[in-house]
C-alpha positions in Angstrom: 126.7 140.4 61.3 127.5 136.1 62.0 126.2 134.6 64.4 128.2 134.1 67.9 127.2 129.8 67.6 128.1 129.8 64.2 130.7 127.1 64.4 128.8 125.4 67.4 128.1 122.1 67.6 124.3 121.9 66.5 124.9 124.3 63.4 127.8 122.5 62.8 125.6 119.2 62.6 122.5 120.9 61.2 124.4 122.3 58.0 125.6 118.4 57.8 121.8 117.4 56.9 122.0 116.1 60.8 118.7 117.1 62.5 117.8 115.8 67.0 116.1 113.4 65.2 118.8 111.0 63.4 120.3 112.2 66.7 118.2 110.6 68.2 117.6 107.7 66.1 121.9 107.1 65.8 122.4 107.5 69.2 119.7 105.3 70.4 119.1 108.6 73.7 116.4 110.9 74.6 115.8 114.3 72.5 116.5 116.2 76.0 120.1 113.9 76.1 121.0 115.3 72.9 119.9 118.8 72.8 121.5 119.2 76.8 125.1 117.8 75.0 124.9 120.7 72.4 123.9 123.4 75.8 127.0 121.9 77.2 124.7 120.5 80.9 124.8 117.7 81.7 121.5 115.1 81.0 118.5 114.4 83.2 118.9 110.8 84.8 
């Protein structure tokens, strides 16, 4: 059985070679902001 989250943003980016570290550098963001984006919640201010 495949994961229900297979087509979510985080697994898709990971399959294409993007790690959280890469996204943090690319978008000049904090890791917590990137993780919040993946979990569909507002990042802390």
